[in-house]
N, C-alpha and C positions, 0 to 999 in steps of 0.2 A: 657128258651128254653131247649128242650131235644131231643134226637134221639129216634124216635119211629119206630116201625115195621109196614110196610104197604105192600100191594101186589106188588107195583111197585118198591120196594127196600127200601133203608134207606134214610130218609130226615130229615132235622132239621125243626121242626114245633113247633107251640105254644102248650102249655099244654092243655090237654083235660079238659072238664068242671068239671069232678069229680076228677081231679088231680090224684096223685099217687095211691090213695086208691080206684080208680074206677076199670075199667076193667083190668088194669095192676097190680093192687095190689095183693099181695100174698107172695110167698116165697122170693120175692126180698126185703121186708121191713127189715131194720136192727133191731136188738134187742134193740138198743138204742132208736129208734123211738117207738117201742112197749112199752117200759118202760115209755117214755115220754107221750104217749097217755093215759096210765092208771092213770096218775097223775090227781088229781082234782084241780080245780081252775087254770088250765093252760089257758093262753090267746090263743084264736084261731089264732091270727096273728103270734104269736111265733111258734105255731105248724105248720102253713102253711109255714113259712120261713124254718123250719127244713126240711119239706118235699121237698121244692124247692132246698135246699142245697144238699140234698142227690141225687136228680136227676141231678143237675149240675155236681156234682163230678163224677157220672157215665159217663155223656157225655164227660167230660174232659178226663177221662181215655181212653174212646173209641176213641175219636178224636186224642189224643196223640199217641195211638198205630197205628191208621190209618196213621197219618202223617209220622211216622217212616217207616211203610210199603210202603207208596207211594214214599218216598225218595229212598228206595232200588229198587222199581219198575222202577223209572225213570233212575236210574243208569244202570239197566239191559237193558232198552229199548233204551235210547238215548245217552249212552256213545260214544263219538266221535271215540274211537278206537275199542271198543268191543260190542257196543250196538246192540241189535237184529235188530233194524230198520236200522242199517248201514250195515248189512250183505247182500251179493249179491249172486245171482245164487244158486248153490247147498248148500252153507253155510247157507242160510236162510231157508232151508226146515224143520228144526227142531225147528223153533222159537216158534210156538204155544205150543209145548210140554214143552219148557223151561219156558214159561210164566205160564202154568198150574202148573208145578213143583214148581215154586216160590210161587204161591198162596197157594199151599198145605203145603209146608214146612215152609216158613216164616210166612204165615198167621196163621198156626197152632201154631207156637211158640209164636207169639204175643197174640193169643187168650188165650193160657194156662196161660199167665202172668197176665190176668185180674182178678179182685178180686171176682167176683160173676157171676152166670149164666146169669143174666140180661145184664151185660156188654158184656159178651161173645156173647150173642144172637144178641145184637145190632151191635157189631163189625163184626160178620160173615155176617149179612145182608148187611152192607156197602161193605164188600169184595165181596160178590156175585154180587152186582151191578157193582162194579169196574172191576171184572173179565170179565163181558160181554163186556164192552167197550174196555178193554185192548186186549182181545183175538180177538175181531172184527178188531181192527186196525192192530194187528200183522198178522192176517190171510190174510187181504187184501195185506199187504206188501209181505207176503210169496207167495201169489198167483201171484202177479205181477212179483216178481223175478223169479218165476217158468216159467212164459211165456217168460220173457226176456232170461232166461237160455236156454230155448228151441229154441228161435229164433237165439240167438248167436251161439249155437251149430250147428244148421242146416246151418246157413250161413257159419260158419267155415268149416263144412264138405264139402259144395258145393265149397268153395274156395280151399280147399285141393285137391278135385277132379280135378278142373280146372287147378291148378298148376301142378299136376302130369301128366295130359294129355298134357299140353303145353310143359312140359319137355320131355316127350316121347310119341308123338302122334301116337302110333301104335294101331293095332286092339285089342291087349290084354288090354292095358290101357283103351281104350274106353269101352270094355265090363265090366271091373272091375268098372269103373266110373259109368256106368249105374246101376249096381246092388247096389252100395253103395248109389247112389242118391235115388233110389227107397226105400231102407231101411231107409235112413235118413228122407225122407219126409213122406212116408206112415206110418211108425211106430211111428214117433214122433208126428204126428197129427191125431192119432186115434180119430174117432168120428166126424171129421170135414166133411164138405161138399165134397162128392166124386168128383164132377165135379171141385170144386176148387182145390182139391189135384192133380187131373190129369193135370189141367192147369198149376199148379205150377211146377209139375214134368216135363212136356213138355218144359216149359220155360227154366229150368236149363239144361236139356239135349241139347236143341238147343244152349245154351251158351257154353256148353262143346264142342260140335262139331265145333262151330265157332272158339273157342279158339284153338282147335287142327289145324284147317285149317290155321289160322293166323301164328301159330308156324311153320307149314310146309312151308308156303309161304315165310318166312324169308330166308330159305336156298334153297328152290326148288319151285319157283312159278309155273313152268310147271306142276309138280305133284300135287300141291295144286289146280290148276285150274281144272285138271282132276277129282280130288276127289270132288271138289265143285259141279261139274255136277252130280256125282253119289250120293252125299249126299243131294240132294235137298230136299228130304222128311224130313230128320233128321234136316236140318237147318231151315226150314220154309222160307216163302217168304222174310221176312225182312232181315234175315241174308244172304240168298242166293243172293239177289240183291246187297247188300252192298259188300259182299266178291267177287262176280263175277266182279263187277265194279273195285274193287281194284286190283284183281289178274290178270285180262286180260292184261293190259299194262305191268305188271311186267313179266308175262309169255312170252309175245312177246319179251321183251327185253332180257330175258334169252335165248330164242330160237335164237335170232339174235347173241348173244354172242357165243353160241355153234356153230352156222354156221360160224361165223367169224373165230374162232380159227381152225375150220376144213378146211377152204378154204384159209387162208392167205398164206400158203406156197405152194399152188398148182401152176403148170405151167399155162400159160395164156390160152391155149386151154381147158385144163381140168377145169379151173376155170369158163370159160364162159359156158361150158356145164352144170356144176353143178348149176350155177345161173339161167340158163334157165329152170331148172327143178322146181324152186320155183314158186308156184302159186300166191304168194303175190307180185304184181309188185312193190309196195312201198318198201317192204322189200328188194327185189332184187336191186332196185336202191340205197337204203341206204347202203346195204352191199358192193356194188361195190365202192361207195365213201369211205367207211371205209377202205376197203382193199387197195385202191389207196393211201389214206392218210397214212396208216400204212407203206406201202412200201417206200414211200418218207421219212417218219420219220426214218425208219431203215437204209435206205441208207445214210441219212445225219448223223445219229449217228455213222454209221460205218466209214464214211469219217472223222468225227471229232475225233473219237477214234483213227484212224490211224494217223492223224495229231498230236494228243496228244502223241501217242506212239513215234513218230519221235522226237517231241520236248523234251520229257523226256530223250530219249536215247542221243540226242545231248547235253542236259544240263549236263548229267552225264559225257560224254566225254569231254566237255568244262571244267568242274570242274577239271578233272584230268589233262587236258592240262595246266590250270592256275597253278595247284600245281606242275607241272613239272614231273608227273608220268605217263602220257599217253603213251601207247605202241601200237604197231601194233596189238597185240593180243586183246587188249581192243576194237579196232576198228572192228576187225574181229568178235568178239563175241557180238557186240552191237545189232545185229538183224536188222541192216539197210540194205537197198538194195545196189547193187553194185555201183550205181551212188553216193549215199550218202557216202559210204565207201571211194570211190575215193576222194571225197571232204575232208574227214577227214584225209586221208593220206597226202593231200596237206597241210592241217592245221598242221599236225604233223611235216611235213618237215620245217615249218616256225618257229619252236621252237627257242626262244631267239632272234628272229628278231624284230626290232623296227617297230611300226606301223607308217603310214604316215598320215599327216593332210588331204591330198586329199581323202583318203579312208574314213576317219571319216566324212568329209563334204558330200561326196557322199551318204553314207548310211543314214545320217541324213536327207538329201534332199528327199531320197526315203521314209523315214518314214513320213516326212511332207506331201508328196504327196499320202500317204496311199498305197504306192507300197509294203510295208512290212506288210504282214498279219500273218506271223508265226514266232515264235521265232528262228527257225533254219535258217531263211534267214539272220539273223544278223551274225550268225557264218559263214555262207557261204561267207561273205565279208572278212573274215580273209585272205584267199589266195590272195585277191586283195590288201592287205596292211593294213587292219584294225587291230589295236593293241589289245592285249589281255585285257588290262585294259579298253580300250574304249569299246570293245565288252561286257565286264562284266557290265559296267554302262548302256549301251544301253539295254542289256537284262533285267536288273533290272527295267528300265523304261518301257519296253515292258510288263513285268509281271503285271504292274499296269494298263493295258488297260481297265480293268473292273471298275477301280476307277472313281467316278463321275468327278474328275478333270483331268483325263488322257488327254482329248482334250486340256486343258489349258497348260499342259506340252509340248505337240507337238507344240502348237502355240507359246510357249515360245522359243523353238528351232528355229522356223521360224522367229520370231521377231529378235532374236539375229543375225541370218544370214543376214536378210535384213538390219539391222542397220549397220552391218560391211561393207556390200557392199556400202551403202550410204556414210559412214564416210571415210573408208580407202581402202577397198577392199583387205586387206592383209589376205591371207589364214591362216597364222600362228595365227594372232590375232583372227580370226573367230574360228579356232579349239580350241584355248585356252579358249575363252569365252564359247564355247559349253561344254568343259570338266569341266569348273568351274560350270556351271549350273547343269550338270548331277551330279557332286560330291555333291553340296549343297542339291539337291533334295534327293539323296541317303541317306545322313546323316540325314536329317529331317525325312524321311520315317522310317529309322531305330529307331529313338527315339519314334515313335508311337504317336507323338503329332500333333494336327492340325496345319497347316501352310498355308500361302498364296502363291500360285504359282506366281501370278502377282507381289507380293513384291519381291520374289526371282529373277524373270526375270529383274525387274527394277534395283535391286541392282547389278546384273551382268553387265547389260548394262552401268550403271553409272561407275562401277569400271573399265571396260575395254575400253569404248568408250567415256566417259564423257569429258575428256580433249581434245581429238582429235576433238570431235564435236564442242567444244567451240572455238578451234583454227580455224576450218574451217569456222564457222559463223563469226568470227572476220575478217578473210581474205576476205570473201565475202562482208562484210560491208564496209571495207576499199576500196575495188575495186569499189564498187558502189559510194563511196564518191569522187573518182577522176573523175568520168564521169559527174555526175549530183548532184546538191545540194539536200540535204535530210533534210526534216523538223525534228525537234527534236521529239523523241518518248520516251515513258517510257523505262527505261533501262532493264526491265524484259521481253521484247518481245522475244519470242522463235519461230523459223520458222519451227520447226518439226511438220508436219501435223498429224503424227500418234499418238504421245504421249506427254504429258506434265508431266515431272518427277520432283517432288519436290526435290529429292536428287540432280539431275543435276543442278537445279537452285541454290540451296544452295551452292554447290561446286564451281560453276562459280562465284557467288557473292563473296565467301570467297577468291578466288584466284585473284580477280580483272580482270577476263578475259571476262566479259560481254562487248559487243561492246559499245564504247563511241564515241561521236562526237568530232572531233578535234577542237582546238581553231580557226584554219584557216577557218573552216566552219562557 
């Protein structure tokens, strides 16, 4: 096998019929072969083998040089980090020149290292064929990257224009955007179909105006709707219909808000006159409802604010009263009206007086009946005999009115009062139980830990009325035994219809106070 020179490039083919000394013989024959040929009695087979050996050596040297050349070429083309086929956009635009430079420089260096002209000729024929394929591949890559570069740059320019217009959608920005878009599209795509270029330019201009309107509509839908009508030609039918449908309800809402804030503080007669001037009956109706609801809300907020102001002032005065530092000057400077100041002067005059059980029970009953709706009403009971400590605990309980369990606390006070009336009816016992309940709740609330209101109520009832209730039940049972015979029943029968308390049952069983049947029965 040998590398031969053909019109189509360099290929490995079989030997020609006349061998080395045929058409290709000449200056490429080594002197050793010339000398061998001149010898007599040389066998033809040996001479032919010598010729083949010479051709094979040439081919090996040529192919070895080519392999080294190809290895370097692959490194230049396909290196993952710096290969020409990995370059993108503008970086790839000199790739063909770099390939040609490599063929010239490295190919020339390897060619000069070959031993004779025949090897050099064969090597350069192979390189010329390889140059065509390499340059063709790199040129295609370079061309594709050029198109990509152009598309990406044009898209980025369009995006930059749209962002700039959206950020500042004024006339100057729009004019600048139009000129820049024309330059980006018409200049980057020279030689393209003019109709296609105009269509593309029109499309991006429409997108620019649509983006500007959307940006304006975020802050000022009314102005955006007006511009939408005047920019109908620049927007095109598609963008115009979409934006008008989007902006029209937003502009109406903005108009209603503007009218609402202009009308909300007007007197009734002037308000009605302004509303009648509106041509949109639906807007007129909705505005009237909005203004009415707003006035009711503001009146309620003003009333609640006044109540909170009074409560806060009374809370401050009561704190100073409990600390023993309340003065008439504090009352005068409190900001309360004359009636409230008179009430606090009465409270001030009751300094160091003991509270009464009747006053505590009365205010608790009012709280149970929801007659107390404001904190200051608790302090108003002090002149009627409510003690300072009692008022403090009730005020703490009242401040928990927004707590989900506040109703359970009020019900606990009611249950304690009702149980006292059933068992003994003693006001002192009732007041003591109420104070105990309020104190326990206040302590548990101050700890910030979850607790059961029902459990606290049951414990208070058991501690204060458990024994008295057991005695009453025993007395009633003995009275029934004197009149009529009674069949034996379980000893854990409890007659209280309202509650069955495990603590009460346990205490009565331990004390041996549960009702028993006498031997006489």
